[in-house]
mmCIF file of the N, C-alpha and C atoms, coordinates in Angstrom:
data_MODEL
# 
_entry.id   MODEL 
# 
loop_
_atom_site.group_PDB 
_atom_site.id 
_atom_site.type_symbol 
_atom_site.label_atom_id 
_atom_site.label_alt_id 
_atom_site.label_comp_id 
_atom_site.label_asym_id 
_atom_site.label_entity_id 
_atom_site.label_seq_id 
_atom_site.pdbx_PDB_ins_code 
_atom_site.Cartn_x 
_atom_site.Cartn_y 
_atom_site.Cartn_z 
_atom_site.occupancy 
_atom_site.B_iso_or_equiv 
_atom_site.pdbx_formal_charge 
_atom_site.auth_seq_id 
_atom_site.auth_comp_id 
_atom_site.auth_asym_id 
_atom_site.auth_atom_id 
_atom_site.pdbx_PDB_model_num 
ATOM 1   N N  . MET A 1 1  ? 0.842  -1.185 0.000  1.00 0.00 ? 1  MET A N  1 
ATOM 2   C CA . MET A 1 1  ? 0.000  0.000  0.000  1.00 0.00 ? 1  MET A CA 1 
ATOM 3   C C  . MET A 1 1  ? 0.883  1.242  0.000  1.00 0.00 ? 1  MET A C  1 
ATOM 4   N N  . GLN A 1 2  ? 0.681  2.096  -0.986 1.00 0.00 ? 2  GLN A N  1 
ATOM 5   C CA . GLN A 1 2  ? 1.446  3.329  -1.069 1.00 0.00 ? 2  GLN A CA 1 
ATOM 6   C C  . GLN A 1 2  ? 0.714  4.453  -0.357 1.00 0.00 ? 2  GLN A C  1 
ATOM 7   N N  . THR A 1 3  ? 1.480  5.257  0.348  1.00 0.00 ? 3  THR A N  1 
ATOM 8   C CA . THR A 1 3  ? 0.911  6.423  0.999  1.00 0.00 ? 3  THR A CA 1 
ATOM 9   C C  . THR A 1 3  ? 0.956  7.578  0.021  1.00 0.00 ? 3  THR A C  1 
ATOM 10  N N  . LYS A 1 4  ? -0.189 8.193  -0.176 1.00 0.00 ? 4  LYS A N  1 
ATOM 11  C CA . LYS A 1 4  ? -0.260 9.333  -1.091 1.00 0.00 ? 4  LYS A CA 1 
ATOM 12  C C  . LYS A 1 4  ? 0.224  10.584 -0.366 1.00 0.00 ? 4  LYS A C  1 
ATOM 13  N N  . VAL A 1 5  ? 1.179  11.270 -0.958 1.00 0.00 ? 5  VAL A N  1 
ATOM 14  C CA . VAL A 1 5  ? 1.727  12.480 -0.371 1.00 0.00 ? 5  VAL A CA 1 
ATOM 15  C C  . VAL A 1 5  ? 0.861  13.660 -0.768 1.00 0.00 ? 5  VAL A C  1 
ATOM 16  N N  . LYS A 1 6  ? 0.464  14.436 0.230  1.00 0.00 ? 6  LYS A N  1 
ATOM 17  C CA . LYS A 1 6  ? -0.331 15.626 -0.052 1.00 0.00 ? 6  LYS A CA 1 
ATOM 18  C C  . LYS A 1 6  ? 0.587  16.720 -0.563 1.00 0.00 ? 6  LYS A C  1 
ATOM 19  N N  . LYS A 1 7  ? 0.088  17.485 -1.501 1.00 0.00 ? 7  LYS A N  1 
ATOM 20  C CA . LYS A 1 7  ? 0.820  18.622 -2.030 1.00 0.00 ? 7  LYS A CA 1 
ATOM 21  C C  . LYS A 1 7  ? 0.109  19.889 -1.565 1.00 0.00 ? 7  LYS A C  1 
ATOM 22  N N  . GLY A 1 8  ? 0.889  20.844 -1.203 1.00 0.00 ? 8  GLY A N  1 
ATOM 23  C CA . GLY A 1 8  ? 0.308  22.090 -0.739 1.00 0.00 ? 8  GLY A CA 1 
ATOM 24  C C  . GLY A 1 8  ? 0.798  23.263 -1.552 1.00 0.00 ? 8  GLY A C  1 
ATOM 25  N N  . THR A 1 9  ? 0.101  24.343 -1.379 1.00 0.00 ? 9  THR A N  1 
ATOM 26  C CA . THR A 1 9  ? 0.539  25.613 -1.945 1.00 0.00 ? 9  THR A CA 1 
ATOM 27  C C  . THR A 1 9  ? 0.128  26.698 -0.965 1.00 0.00 ? 9  THR A C  1 
ATOM 28  N N  . ILE A 1 10 ? 0.893  27.752 -0.926 1.00 0.00 ? 10 ILE A N  1 
ATOM 29  C CA . ILE A 1 10 ? 0.558  28.851 -0.029 1.00 0.00 ? 10 ILE A CA 1 
ATOM 30  C C  . ILE A 1 10 ? 0.498  30.156 -0.813 1.00 0.00 ? 10 ILE A C  1 
ATOM 31  N N  . VAL A 1 11 ? -0.278 31.077 -0.277 1.00 0.00 ? 11 VAL A N  1 
ATOM 32  C CA . VAL A 1 11 ? -0.375 32.418 -0.836 1.00 0.00 ? 11 VAL A CA 1 
ATOM 33  C C  . VAL A 1 11 ? -0.006 33.373 0.289  1.00 0.00 ? 11 VAL A C  1 
ATOM 34  N N  . ILE A 1 12 ? 0.991  34.201 0.037  1.00 0.00 ? 12 ILE A N  1 
ATOM 35  C CA . ILE A 1 12 ? 1.448  35.167 1.034  1.00 0.00 ? 12 ILE A CA 1 
ATOM 36  C C  . ILE A 1 12 ? 1.042  36.560 0.583  1.00 0.00 ? 12 ILE A C  1 
ATOM 37  N N  . ASP A 1 13 ? 0.303  37.253 1.428  1.00 0.00 ? 13 ASP A N  1 
ATOM 38  C CA . ASP A 1 13 ? -0.072 38.642 1.150  1.00 0.00 ? 13 ASP A CA 1 
ATOM 39  C C  . ASP A 1 13 ? 1.116  39.516 1.546  1.00 0.00 ? 13 ASP A C  1 
ATOM 40  N N  . SER A 1 14 ? 1.917  39.897 0.587  1.00 0.00 ? 14 SER A N  1 
ATOM 41  C CA . SER A 1 14 ? 3.153  40.623 0.877  1.00 0.00 ? 14 SER A CA 1 
ATOM 42  C C  . SER A 1 14 ? 2.898  41.995 1.504  1.00 0.00 ? 14 SER A C  1 
ATOM 43  N N  . GLU A 1 15 ? 1.727  42.544 1.302  1.00 0.00 ? 15 GLU A N  1 
ATOM 44  C CA . GLU A 1 15 ? 1.407  43.842 1.906  1.00 0.00 ? 15 GLU A CA 1 
ATOM 45  C C  . GLU A 1 15 ? 1.099  43.727 3.399  1.00 0.00 ? 15 GLU A C  1 
ATOM 46  N N  . LYS A 1 16 ? 0.652  42.564 3.838  1.00 0.00 ? 16 LYS A N  1 
ATOM 47  C CA . LYS A 1 16 ? 0.407  42.332 5.270  1.00 0.00 ? 16 LYS A CA 1 
ATOM 48  C C  . LYS A 1 16 ? 1.675  41.898 5.991  1.00 0.00 ? 16 LYS A C  1 
ATOM 49  N N  . CYS A 1 17 ? 2.587  41.271 5.266  1.00 0.00 ? 17 CYS A N  1 
ATOM 50  C CA . CYS A 1 17 ? 3.793  40.689 5.856  1.00 0.00 ? 17 CYS A CA 1 
ATOM 51  C C  . CYS A 1 17 ? 4.746  41.768 6.358  1.00 0.00 ? 17 CYS A C  1 
ATOM 52  N N  . LYS A 1 18 ? 5.288  41.556 7.571  1.00 0.00 ? 18 LYS A N  1 
ATOM 53  C CA . LYS A 1 18 ? 6.259  42.482 8.151  1.00 0.00 ? 18 LYS A CA 1 
ATOM 54  C C  . LYS A 1 18 ? 7.658  41.875 8.212  1.00 0.00 ? 18 LYS A C  1 
ATOM 55  N N  . GLY A 1 19 ? 7.858  40.731 7.559  1.00 0.00 ? 19 GLY A N  1 
ATOM 56  C CA . GLY A 1 19 ? 9.190  40.142 7.461  1.00 0.00 ? 19 GLY A CA 1 
ATOM 57  C C  . GLY A 1 19 ? 9.755  39.608 8.767  1.00 0.00 ? 19 GLY A C  1 
ATOM 58  N N  . CYS A 1 20 ? 8.919  39.111 9.635  1.00 0.00 ? 20 CYS A N  1 
ATOM 59  C CA . CYS A 1 20 ? 9.389  38.619 10.946 1.00 0.00 ? 20 CYS A CA 1 
ATOM 60  C C  . CYS A 1 20 ? 10.194 37.316 10.839 1.00 0.00 ? 20 CYS A C  1 
ATOM 61  N N  . LYS A 1 21 ? 10.031 36.606 9.742  1.00 0.00 ? 21 LYS A N  1 
ATOM 62  C CA . LYS A 1 21 ? 10.740 35.357 9.444  1.00 0.00 ? 21 LYS A CA 1 
ATOM 63  C C  . LYS A 1 21 ? 10.245 34.144 10.234 1.00 0.00 ? 21 LYS A C  1 
ATOM 64  N N  . TYR A 1 22 ? 9.156  34.275 10.979 1.00 0.00 ? 22 TYR A N  1 
ATOM 65  C CA . TYR A 1 22 ? 8.633  33.120 11.716 1.00 0.00 ? 22 TYR A CA 1 
ATOM 66  C C  . TYR A 1 22 ? 8.289  31.987 10.761 1.00 0.00 ? 22 TYR A C  1 
ATOM 67  N N  . CYS A 1 23 ? 7.690  32.316 9.639  1.00 0.00 ? 23 CYS A N  1 
ATOM 68  C CA . CYS A 1 23 ? 7.304  31.287 8.667  1.00 0.00 ? 23 CYS A CA 1 
ATOM 69  C C  . CYS A 1 23 ? 8.536  30.617 8.062  1.00 0.00 ? 23 CYS A C  1 
ATOM 70  N N  . VAL A 1 24 ? 9.560  31.399 7.781  1.00 0.00 ? 24 VAL A N  1 
ATOM 71  C CA . VAL A 1 24 ? 10.797 30.870 7.209  1.00 0.00 ? 24 VAL A CA 1 
ATOM 72  C C  . VAL A 1 24 ? 11.422 29.869 8.179  1.00 0.00 ? 24 VAL A C  1 
ATOM 73  N N  . LEU A 1 25 ? 11.474 30.227 9.441  1.00 0.00 ? 25 LEU A N  1 
ATOM 74  C CA . LEU A 1 25 ? 12.080 29.373 10.456 1.00 0.00 ? 25 LEU A CA 1 
ATOM 75  C C  . LEU A 1 25 ? 11.251 28.134 10.771 1.00 0.00 ? 25 LEU A C  1 
ATOM 76  N N  . THR A 1 26 ? 9.941  28.224 10.588 1.00 0.00 ? 26 THR A N  1 
ATOM 77  C CA . THR A 1 26 ? 9.037  27.137 10.953 1.00 0.00 ? 26 THR A CA 1 
ATOM 78  C C  . THR A 1 26 ? 8.833  26.114 9.852  1.00 0.00 ? 26 THR A C  1 
ATOM 79  N N  . CYS A 1 27 ? 8.938  26.501 8.613  1.00 0.00 ? 27 CYS A N  1 
ATOM 80  C CA . CYS A 1 27 ? 8.641  25.604 7.494  1.00 0.00 ? 27 CYS A CA 1 
ATOM 81  C C  . CYS A 1 27 ? 9.591  24.399 7.484  1.00 0.00 ? 27 CYS A C  1 
ATOM 82  N N  . PRO A 1 28 ? 9.053  23.182 7.647  1.00 0.00 ? 28 PRO A N  1 
ATOM 83  C CA . PRO A 1 28 ? 9.917  21.996 7.677  1.00 0.00 ? 28 PRO A CA 1 
ATOM 84  C C  . PRO A 1 28 ? 10.501 21.640 6.313  1.00 0.00 ? 28 PRO A C  1 
ATOM 85  N N  . GLN A 1 29 ? 9.905  22.162 5.249  1.00 0.00 ? 29 GLN A N  1 
ATOM 86  C CA . GLN A 1 29 ? 10.359 21.852 3.891  1.00 0.00 ? 29 GLN A CA 1 
ATOM 87  C C  . GLN A 1 29 ? 11.184 22.971 3.269  1.00 0.00 ? 29 GLN A C  1 
ATOM 88  N N  . LYS A 1 30 ? 11.406 24.055 4.028  1.00 0.00 ? 30 LYS A N  1 
ATOM 89  C CA . LYS A 1 30 ? 12.190 25.208 3.548  1.00 0.00 ? 30 LYS A CA 1 
ATOM 90  C C  . LYS A 1 30 ? 11.626 25.787 2.251  1.00 0.00 ? 30 LYS A C  1 
ATOM 91  N N  . CYS A 1 31 ? 10.314 26.029 2.261  1.00 0.00 ? 31 CYS A N  1 
ATOM 92  C CA . CYS A 1 31 ? 9.613  26.530 1.079  1.00 0.00 ? 31 CYS A CA 1 
ATOM 93  C C  . CYS A 1 31 ? 9.474  28.050 1.037  1.00 0.00 ? 31 CYS A C  1 
ATOM 94  N N  . ILE A 1 32 ? 9.884  28.724 2.092  1.00 0.00 ? 32 ILE A N  1 
ATOM 95  C CA . ILE A 1 32 ? 9.672  30.171 2.184  1.00 0.00 ? 32 ILE A CA 1 
ATOM 96  C C  . ILE A 1 32 ? 11.010 30.864 2.444  1.00 0.00 ? 32 ILE A C  1 
ATOM 97  N N  . GLU A 1 33 ? 11.174 32.003 1.815  1.00 0.00 ? 33 GLU A N  1 
ATOM 98  C CA . GLU A 1 33 ? 12.360 32.831 2.065  1.00 0.00 ? 33 GLU A CA 1 
ATOM 99  C C  . GLU A 1 33 ? 11.926 34.289 2.093  1.00 0.00 ? 33 GLU A C  1 
ATOM 100 N N  . ILE A 1 34 ? 12.841 35.148 2.485  1.00 0.00 ? 34 ILE A N  1 
ATOM 101 C CA . ILE A 1 34 ? 12.543 36.575 2.522  1.00 0.00 ? 34 ILE A CA 1 
ATOM 102 C C  . ILE A 1 34 ? 12.908 37.189 1.170  1.00 0.00 ? 34 ILE A C  1 
ATOM 103 N N  . SER A 1 35 ? 12.010 37.991 0.653  1.00 0.00 ? 35 SER A N  1 
ATOM 104 C CA . SER A 1 35 ? 12.192 38.637 -0.642 1.00 0.00 ? 35 SER A CA 1 
ATOM 105 C C  . SER A 1 35 ? 13.313 39.678 -0.588 1.00 0.00 ? 35 SER A C  1 
ATOM 106 N N  . SER A 1 36 ? 13.916 39.929 -1.716 1.00 0.00 ? 36 SER A N  1 
ATOM 107 C CA . SER A 1 36 ? 14.958 40.956 -1.789 1.00 0.00 ? 36 SER A CA 1 
ATOM 108 C C  . SER A 1 36 ? 14.381 42.337 -2.105 1.00 0.00 ? 36 SER A C  1 
ATOM 109 N N  . SER A 1 37 ? 13.072 42.388 -2.352 1.00 0.00 ? 37 SER A N  1 
ATOM 110 C CA . SER A 1 37 ? 12.416 43.677 -2.571 1.00 0.00 ? 37 SER A CA 1 
ATOM 111 C C  . SER A 1 37 ? 11.403 43.918 -1.452 1.00 0.00 ? 37 SER A C  1 
ATOM 112 N N  . PHE A 1 38 ? 11.208 45.146 -1.112 1.00 0.00 ? 38 PHE A N  1 
ATOM 113 C CA . PHE A 1 38 ? 10.316 45.444 0.008  1.00 0.00 ? 38 PHE A CA 1 
ATOM 114 C C  . PHE A 1 38 ? 8.910  45.815 -0.452 1.00 0.00 ? 38 PHE A C  1 
ATOM 115 N N  . ASN A 1 39 ? 7.953  45.709 0.482  1.00 0.00 ? 39 ASN A N  1 
ATOM 116 C CA . ASN A 1 39 ? 6.560  46.045 0.184  1.00 0.00 ? 39 ASN A CA 1 
ATOM 117 C C  . ASN A 1 39 ? 6.331  47.541 0.391  1.00 0.00 ? 39 ASN A C  1 
ATOM 118 N N  . SER A 1 40 ? 5.102  47.994 0.255  1.00 0.00 ? 40 SER A N  1 
ATOM 119 C CA . SER A 1 40 ? 4.806  49.428 0.337  1.00 0.00 ? 40 SER A CA 1 
ATOM 120 C C  . SER A 1 40 ? 5.017  50.009 1.738  1.00 0.00 ? 40 SER A C  1 
ATOM 121 N N  . SER A 1 41 ? 5.113  49.135 2.739  1.00 0.00 ? 41 SER A N  1 
ATOM 122 C CA . SER A 1 41 ? 5.381  49.596 4.107  1.00 0.00 ? 41 SER A CA 1 
ATOM 123 C C  . SER A 1 41 ? 6.873  49.593 4.438  1.00 0.00 ? 41 SER A C  1 
ATOM 124 N N  . GLY A 1 42 ? 7.684  49.120 3.498  1.00 0.00 ? 42 GLY A N  1 
ATOM 125 C CA . GLY A 1 42 ? 9.126  49.123 3.704  1.00 0.00 ? 42 GLY A CA 1 
ATOM 126 C C  . GLY A 1 42 ? 9.684  47.855 4.316  1.00 0.00 ? 42 GLY A C  1 
ATOM 127 N N  . TYR A 1 43 ? 8.877  46.800 4.379  1.00 0.00 ? 43 TYR A N  1 
ATOM 128 C CA . TYR A 1 43 ? 9.331  45.519 4.929  1.00 0.00 ? 43 TYR A CA 1 
ATOM 129 C C  . TYR A 1 43 ? 9.770  44.584 3.801  1.00 0.00 ? 43 TYR A C  1 
ATOM 130 N N  . PHE A 1 44 ? 10.774 43.787 4.052  1.00 0.00 ? 44 PHE A N  1 
ATOM 131 C CA . PHE A 1 44 ? 11.156 42.716 3.140  1.00 0.00 ? 44 PHE A CA 1 
ATOM 132 C C  . PHE A 1 44 ? 10.245 41.534 3.465  1.00 0.00 ? 44 PHE A C  1 
ATOM 133 N N  . ALA A 1 45 ? 9.261  41.316 2.645  1.00 0.00 ? 45 ALA A N  1 
ATOM 134 C CA . ALA A 1 45 ? 8.222  40.316 2.908  1.00 0.00 ? 45 ALA A CA 1 
ATOM 135 C C  . ALA A 1 45 ? 8.686  38.905 2.564  1.00 0.00 ? 45 ALA A C  1 
ATOM 136 N N  . ALA A 1 46 ? 7.991  37.939 3.135  1.00 0.00 ? 46 ALA A N  1 
ATOM 137 C CA . ALA A 1 46 ? 8.249  36.532 2.826  1.00 0.00 ? 46 ALA A CA 1 
ATOM 138 C C  . ALA A 1 46 ? 7.717  36.217 1.433  1.00 0.00 ? 46 ALA A C  1 
ATOM 139 N N  . LYS A 1 47 ? 8.341  35.219 0.791  1.00 0.00 ? 47 LYS A N  1 
ATOM 140 C CA . LYS A 1 47 ? 7.833  34.770 -0.508 1.00 0.00 ? 47 LYS A CA 1 
ATOM 141 C C  . LYS A 1 47 ? 7.922  33.247 -0.570 1.00 0.00 ? 47 LYS A C  1 
ATOM 142 N N  . PHE A 1 48 ? 6.998  32.662 -1.304 1.00 0.00 ? 48 PHE A N  1 
ATOM 143 C CA . PHE A 1 48 ? 6.922  31.220 -1.511 1.00 0.00 ? 48 PHE A CA 1 
ATOM 144 C C  . PHE A 1 48 ? 7.970  30.867 -2.551 1.00 0.00 ? 48 PHE A C  1 
ATOM 145 N N  . SER A 1 49 ? 9.048  30.231 -2.135 1.00 0.00 ? 49 SER A N  1 
ATOM 146 C CA . SER A 1 49 ? 10.185 30.059 -3.030 1.00 0.00 ? 49 SER A CA 1 
ATOM 147 C C  . SER A 1 49 ? 10.445 28.622 -3.491 1.00 0.00 ? 49 SER A C  1 
ATOM 148 N N  . ASN A 1 50 ? 9.798  27.644 -2.873 1.00 0.00 ? 50 ASN A N  1 
ATOM 149 C CA . ASN A 1 50 ? 10.055 26.253 -3.241 1.00 0.00 ? 50 ASN A CA 1 
ATOM 150 C C  . ASN A 1 50 ? 8.739  25.468 -3.259 1.00 0.00 ? 50 ASN A C  1 
ATOM 151 N N  . PRO A 1 51 ? 7.855  25.780 -4.192 1.00 0.00 ? 51 PRO A N  1 
ATOM 152 C CA . PRO A 1 51 ? 6.511  25.178 -4.182 1.00 0.00 ? 51 PRO A CA 1 
ATOM 153 C C  . PRO A 1 51 ? 6.482  23.668 -4.382 1.00 0.00 ? 51 PRO A C  1 
ATOM 154 N N  . LEU A 1 52 ? 7.472  23.098 -5.010 1.00 0.00 ? 52 LEU A N  1 
ATOM 155 C CA . LEU A 1 52 ? 7.463  21.643 -5.236 1.00 0.00 ? 52 LEU A CA 1 
ATOM 156 C C  . LEU A 1 52 ? 7.615  20.847 -3.955 1.00 0.00 ? 52 LEU A C  1 
ATOM 157 N N  . ASN A 1 53 ? 8.199  21.445 -2.928 1.00 0.00 ? 53 ASN A N  1 
ATOM 158 C CA . ASN A 1 53 ? 8.405  20.737 -1.661 1.00 0.00 ? 53 ASN A CA 1 
ATOM 159 C C  . ASN A 1 53 ? 7.281  20.934 -0.651 1.00 0.00 ? 53 ASN A C  1 
ATOM 160 N N  . CYS A 1 54 ? 6.365  21.849 -0.901 1.00 0.00 ? 54 CYS A N  1 
ATOM 161 C CA . CYS A 1 54 ? 5.313  22.164 0.073  1.00 0.00 ? 54 CYS A CA 1 
ATOM 162 C C  . CYS A 1 54 ? 4.378  20.976 0.274  1.00 0.00 ? 54 CYS A C  1 
ATOM 163 N N  . ILE A 1 55 ? 4.162  20.618 1.542  1.00 0.00 ? 55 ILE A N  1 
ATOM 164 C CA . ILE A 1 55 ? 3.269  19.506 1.893  1.00 0.00 ? 55 ILE A CA 1 
ATOM 165 C C  . ILE A 1 55 ? 1.949  19.999 2.482  1.00 0.00 ? 55 ILE A C  1 
ATOM 166 N N  . GLY A 1 56 ? 1.783  21.306 2.568  1.00 0.00 ? 56 GLY A N  1 
ATOM 167 C CA . GLY A 1 56 ? 0.528  21.864 3.077  1.00 0.00 ? 56 GLY A CA 1 
ATOM 168 C C  . GLY A 1 56 ? 0.331  21.676 4.566  1.00 0.00 ? 56 GLY A C  1 
ATOM 169 N N  . CYS A 1 57 ? 1.410  21.645 5.323  1.00 0.00 ? 57 CYS A N  1 
ATOM 170 C CA . CYS A 1 57 ? 1.301  21.414 6.777  1.00 0.00 ? 57 CYS A CA 1 
ATOM 171 C C  . CYS A 1 57 ? 0.677  22.586 7.520  1.00 0.00 ? 57 CYS A C  1 
ATOM 172 N N  . ALA A 1 58 ? 0.733  23.773 6.939  1.00 0.00 ? 58 ALA A N  1 
ATOM 173 C CA . ALA A 1 58 ? 0.128  25.005 7.470  1.00 0.00 ? 58 ALA A CA 1 
ATOM 174 C C  . ALA A 1 58 ? 0.842  25.578 8.691  1.00 0.00 ? 58 ALA A C  1 
ATOM 175 N N  . MET A 1 59 ? 2.021  25.090 8.992  1.00 0.00 ? 59 MET A N  1 
ATOM 176 C CA . MET A 1 59 ? 2.762  25.647 10.126 1.00 0.00 ? 59 MET A CA 1 
ATOM 177 C C  . MET A 1 59 ? 3.086  27.119 9.899  1.00 0.00 ? 59 MET A C  1 
ATOM 178 N N  . CYS A 1 60 ? 3.357  27.485 8.658  1.00 0.00 ? 60 CYS A N  1 
ATOM 179 C CA . CYS A 1 60 ? 3.654  28.880 8.336  1.00 0.00 ? 60 CYS A CA 1 
ATOM 180 C C  . CYS A 1 60 ? 2.477  29.786 8.687  1.00 0.00 ? 60 CYS A C  1 
ATOM 181 N N  . ALA A 1 61 ? 1.283  29.356 8.332  1.00 0.00 ? 61 ALA A N  1 
ATOM 182 C CA . ALA A 1 61 ? 0.084  30.157 8.609  1.00 0.00 ? 61 ALA A CA 1 
ATOM 183 C C  . ALA A 1 61 ? -0.208 30.231 10.103 1.00 0.00 ? 61 ALA A C  1 
ATOM 184 N N  . VAL A 1 62 ? 0.066  29.154 10.810 1.00 0.00 ? 62 VAL A N  1 
ATOM 185 C CA . VAL A 1 62 ? -0.186 29.113 12.257 1.00 0.00 ? 62 VAL A CA 1 
ATOM 186 C C  . VAL A 1 62 ? 0.700  30.120 12.990 1.00 0.00 ? 62 VAL A C  1 
ATOM 187 N N  . VAL A 1 63 ? 1.960  30.242 12.595 1.00 0.00 ? 63 VAL A N  1 
ATOM 188 C CA . VAL A 1 63 ? 2.881  31.124 13.313 1.00 0.00 ? 63 VAL A CA 1 
ATOM 189 C C  . VAL A 1 63 ? 2.857  32.572 12.827 1.00 0.00 ? 63 VAL A C  1 
ATOM 190 N N  . CYS A 1 64 ? 2.187  32.842 11.720 1.00 0.00 ? 64 CYS A N  1 
ATOM 191 C CA . CYS A 1 64 ? 2.186  34.199 11.161 1.00 0.00 ? 64 CYS A CA 1 
ATOM 192 C C  . CYS A 1 64 ? 1.349  35.154 12.024 1.00 0.00 ? 64 CYS A C  1 
ATOM 193 N N  . PRO A 1 65 ? 1.990  36.135 12.673 1.00 0.00 ? 65 PRO A N  1 
ATOM 194 C CA . PRO A 1 65 ? 1.238  37.054 13.535 1.00 0.00 ? 65 PRO A CA 1 
ATOM 195 C C  . PRO A 1 65 ? 0.365  38.040 12.757 1.00 0.00 ? 65 PRO A C  1 
ATOM 196 N N  . GLU A 1 66 ? 0.633  38.198 11.469 1.00 0.00 ? 66 GLU A N  1 
ATOM 197 C CA . GLU A 1 66 ? -0.119 39.148 10.648 1.00 0.00 ? 66 GLU A CA 1 
ATOM 198 C C  . GLU A 1 66 ? -1.230 38.484 9.834  1.00 0.00 ? 66 GLU A C  1 
ATOM 199 N N  . LEU A 1 67 ? -1.391 37.168 9.945  1.00 0.00 ? 67 LEU A N  1 
ATOM 200 C CA . LEU A 1 67 ? -2.379 36.404 9.192  1.00 0.00 ? 67 LEU A CA 1 
ATOM 201 C C  . LEU A 1 67 ? -2.226 36.666 7.691  1.00 0.00 ? 67 LEU A C  1 
ATOM 202 N N  . ALA A 1 68 ? -0.974 36.671 7.239  1.00 0.00 ? 68 ALA A N  1 
ATOM 203 C CA . ALA A 1 68 ? -0.676 37.004 5.858  1.00 0.00 ? 68 ALA A CA 1 
ATOM 204 C C  . ALA A 1 68 ? -0.535 35.776 4.962  1.00 0.00 ? 68 ALA A C  1 
ATOM 205 N N  . ILE A 1 69 ? -0.715 34.565 5.522  1.00 0.00 ? 69 ILE A N  1 
ATOM 206 C CA . ILE A 1 69 ? -0.488 33.347 4.750  1.00 0.00 ? 69 ILE A CA 1 
ATOM 207 C C  . ILE A 1 69 ? -1.745 32.478 4.709  1.00 0.00 ? 69 ILE A C  1 
ATOM 208 N N  . GLU A 1 70 ? -2.114 32.055 3.510  1.00 0.00 ? 70 GLU A N  1 
ATOM 209 C CA . GLU A 1 70 ? -3.195 31.098 3.317  1.00 0.00 ? 70 GLU A CA 1 
ATOM 210 C C  . GLU A 1 70 ? -2.586 29.824 2.754  1.00 0.00 ? 70 GLU A C  1 
ATOM 211 N N  . VAL A 1 71 ? -3.084 28.683 3.214  1.00 0.00 ? 71 VAL A N  1 
ATOM 212 C CA . VAL A 1 71 ? -2.563 27.382 2.764  1.00 0.00 ? 71 VAL A CA 1 
ATOM 213 C C  . VAL A 1 71 ? -3.671 26.610 2.072  1.00 0.00 ? 71 VAL A C  1 
ATOM 214 N N  . PHE A 1 72 ? -3.321 25.997 0.962  1.00 0.00 ? 72 PHE A N  1 
ATOM 215 C CA . PHE A 1 72 ? -4.256 25.156 0.206  1.00 0.00 ? 72 PHE A CA 1 
ATOM 216 C C  . PHE A 1 72 ? -3.602 23.800 0.014  1.00 0.00 ? 72 PHE A C  1 
ATOM 217 N N  . VAL A 1 73 ? -4.390 22.734 0.199  1.00 0.00 ? 73 VAL A N  1 
ATOM 218 C CA . VAL A 1 73 ? -3.856 21.371 0.092  1.00 0.00 ? 73 VAL A CA 1 
ATOM 219 C C  . VAL A 1 73 ? -4.610 20.603 -0.981 1.00 0.00 ? 73 VAL A C  1 
ATOM 220 N N  . LYS A 1 74 ? -3.847 19.870 -1.791 1.00 0.00 ? 74 LYS A N  1 
ATOM 221 C CA . LYS A 1 74 ? -4.403 18.989 -2.825 1.00 0.00 ? 74 LYS A CA 1 
ATOM 222 C C  . LYS A 1 74 ? -4.005 17.551 -2.484 1.00 0.00 ? 74 LYS A C  1 
ATOM 223 N N  . ASP A 1 75 ? -4.886 16.628 -2.712 1.00 0.00 ? 75 ASP A N  1 
ATOM 224 C CA . ASP A 1 75 ? -4.543 15.222 -2.499 1.00 0.00 ? 75 ASP A CA 1 
ATOM 225 C C  . ASP A 1 75 ? -3.784 14.682 -3.672 1.00 0.00 ? 75 ASP A C  1 
# 
């Protein structure tokens, strides 16, 4: 019996993000990094940088204090 791996994707609202890096530090698959360009508030926001590895665990969204991350999971 094969276990089906769930695939996830996230959407980061860069205008809400303040670049705290909690999501970067929490992601077990290292799918998020900090952008090299800043948002309209002057923060270097997080960006989804490795979508092929995302498992949709939602840890990034759980730790985000700004509620800037949405997670979607596909079977």
